C-alpha positions in Angstrom: -75.7 25.7 -127.9 -77.5 28.8 -126.8 -76.3 31.1 -124.0 -78.8 29.5 -121.8 -78.8 25.7 -122.1 -80.9 24.3 -119.2 -83.4 25.7 -116.6 -83.8 24.5 -113.1 -87.3 24.8 -111.7 -86.4 26.7 -108.6 -85.9 30.3 -107.4 -83.7 29.1 -104.6 -80.0 30.0 -105.3 -78.9 27.2 -103.0 -80.6 24.5 -105.1 -79.1 26.1 -108.3 -75.6 26.1 -106.8 -76.1 22.5 -105.7 -77.1 21.3 -109.2 -74.3 23.2 -110.9 -71.8 21.6 -108.5 -73.1 18.1 -109.1 -73.1 18.6 -112.9 -69.6 20.0 -112.8 -68.4 16.9 -111.1 -69.5 15.0 -114.3 -67.6 17.4 -116.6 -70.7 19.2 -117.8 -70.3 22.9 -118.7 -72.6 24.6 -116.2 -72.3 28.2 -117.4 -75.6 28.0 -119.1 -77.6 26.4 -116.3 -80.0 29.0 -114.9 -82.9 29.2 -112.5 -86.6 29.7 -113.1 -86.2 33.2 -111.6 -84.0 34.2 -114.5 -86.6 33.4 -117.1 -89.6 34.5 -115.1 -90.8 30.9 -114.8 -94.4 30.1 -114.2 -95.8 29.2 -110.8 -97.0 25.6 -111.0 -99.6 24.0 -108.7 -98.2 20.8 -107.3 -101.3 18.7 -107.8 -99.5 15.3 -108.2 -99.9 12.6 -105.7 -96.3 11.5 -106.0 -93.0 13.3 -105.9 -92.3 12.2 -109.5 -95.6 13.6 -110.7 -95.0 17.0 -109.1 -91.4 17.2 -110.4 -92.6 16.4 -113.9 -95.4 19.1 -113.7 -92.8 21.7 -112.9 -90.3 20.6 -115.5 -92.9 20.4 -118.3 -94.1 23.9 -117.5 -90.6 25.3 -117.8 -90.0 23.6 -121.1 -93.2 25.1 -122.4 -92.2 28.5 -121.1 -88.6 28.6 -122.4 -88.1 26.0 -125.1 -85.1 24.8 -123.1 -84.5 21.5 -121.3 -85.6 21.7 -117.7 -84.9 20.0 -114.5 -87.2 20.0 -111.5 -87.4 18.2 -108.2 -90.0 17.5 -105.5 -89.1 16.1 -102.1 -90.5 15.4 -98.7 -90.3 13.4 -95.5 -91.9 9.9 -95.2 -92.4 8.1 -91.9 -92.9 4.3 -92.0 -95.6 3.9 -89.4 -97.6 6.7 -91.1 -97.6 4.8 -94.4 -95.1 7.2 -96.0 -96.8 10.4 -94.8 -96.3 13.4 -94.7 -95.0 12.6 -98.1 -96.1 15.1 -100.8 -97.9 17.0 -98.1 -94.7 17.5 -96.0 -94.7 21.3 -96.2 -98.4 21.6 -95.4 -98.6 18.9 -92.7 -99.9 21.3 -90.1 -101.8 23.6 -92.5 -101.3 25.9 -95.5 -99.0 28.2 -93.7 -95.9 26.2 -94.5 -94.7 26.5 -90.9 -91.7 24.2 -90.2 -92.1 24.4 -86.4 -95.8 23.6 -86.5 -95.2 20.7 -88.9 -92.5 19.3 -86.7 -94.6 19.7 -83.5 -97.6 18.0 -85.1 -95.5 15.0 -86.4 -93.9 14.5 -82.9 -97.3 14.7 -81.3 -98.7 12.1 -83.7 -95.8 9.7 -82.9 -95.2 10.4 -79.3 -96.2 6.9 -78.2 -94.2 5.1 -80.9 -91.0 3.5 -79.7 -87.6 4.0 -81.2 -87.6 0.7 -82.9 -90.7 1.8 -85.0 -89.6 5.3 -85.9 -88.0 4.5 -89.3 -88.2 7.3 -91.8 -86.7 8.6 -95.0 -86.2 11.7 -97.0 -87.2 11.2 -100.7 -86.5 13.3 -103.7 -87.7 12.8 -107.3 -85.7 14.6 -109.9 -87.2 15.1 -113.4 -85.6 16.0 -116.7 -87.8 17.1 -119.5 -86.6 18.2 -123.0 -88.2 20.1 -125.7 -88.4 17.0 -127.9 -90.6 15.3 -125.3 -88.1 13.2 -123.5 -89.0 12.7 -119.8 -86.7 11.0 -117.2 -87.2 10.7 -113.5 -84.7 9.5 -110.9 -85.2 9.1 -107.2 -82.9 9.7 -104.3 -83.6 8.3 -100.8 -81.9 8.7 -97.5 -83.0 6.2 -94.8 -82.9 7.0 -91.1 -85.1 7.5 -88.1 -87.4 10.1 -86.6 -86.0 11.6 -83.4 -88.1 12.2 -80.3 -87.3 16.0 -80.3 -85.6 18.5 -82.7 -81.8 18.5 -82.6 -79.7 21.0 -84.4 -80.0 24.5 -85.8 -79.0 24.1 -89.4 -81.2 23.0 -92.3 -84.9 23.5 -92.6 -88.2 21.6 -92.6 -87.9 18.2 -90.8 -84.1 18.3 -90.8 -83.9 18.6 -86.9 -86.1 15.5 -86.5 -84.1 13.2 -88.8 -81.1 11.0 -88.0 -79.7 9.5 -91.2 -78.4 6.0 -91.1 -74.7 5.7 -90.3 -74.6 9.1 -88.6 -74.8 10.2 -85.0 -76.0 13.7 -85.8 -79.2 14.9 -87.2 -79.6 16.4 -90.7 -79.8 19.8 -88.9 -76.4 19.2 -87.2 -74.5 18.5 -90.4 -72.7 21.2 -92.2 -73.9 22.3 -95.6 -71.2 20.3 -97.3 -71.8 17.2 -95.2 -75.5 17.2 -95.9 -75.0 17.8 -99.7 -72.7 14.8 -99.8 -75.5 12.4 -98.7 -78.8 14.2 -99.2 -81.8 12.8 -101.1 -81.6 15.7 -103.5 -78.0 15.2 -104.3 -78.6 11.5 -104.9 -81.5 12.2 -107.3 -79.5 14.8 -109.2 -76.4 12.6 -109.4 -78.6 9.9 -111.0 -79.9 12.5 -113.5 -76.5 14.0 -114.2 -75.5 11.7 -117.1 -78.9 12.2 -118.7 -78.7 15.9 -118.4 -75.3 15.8 -120.0 -76.7 14.0 -122.9 -79.6 16.5 -123.2 -77.2 19.4 -123.2 -74.9 17.8 -125.8 -77.9 17.3 -128.2 -79.6 20.7 -127.5 
């Protein structure tokens, strides 16, 4: 096994730490798991129309760039009465500025007349593993809940203040980092991928 054994398609150290922690739970040696920033990974246009397509685009690009197995994810917020939107357009819902406050405000405005019983929503994450020999695996993590009438909580990012996960009485943005990681859509997707990643590392 080379010094670097797998690349995660992110420049976000939080995501890298999260993946390392999940893999470590399965007994995988995570010392060689690195981020795209450490290999000067390419910027990839997320042109897919599904989370899975976007995750695969990013993972394929890293495999081509490094020759190493790569893991990528794409995620977003999906509201039932909007047919699953914002979906893959979650970060751009209010425009190309990627403004969380503007995205939240627009979503609340669009659903201001929708009653609590019709405000079902979910966070979705697709995690993709691509290996140099052409193997491609995608696993999805979903957390169901409901859209709140106003933002609650100071933690998290994106739509976290608007989302109350099922079985909880606090929003995503009120949960601690550890509490959110225990139930998050990204954690669920990565945990589904973890055994496959372990196989890929063992054979690389």
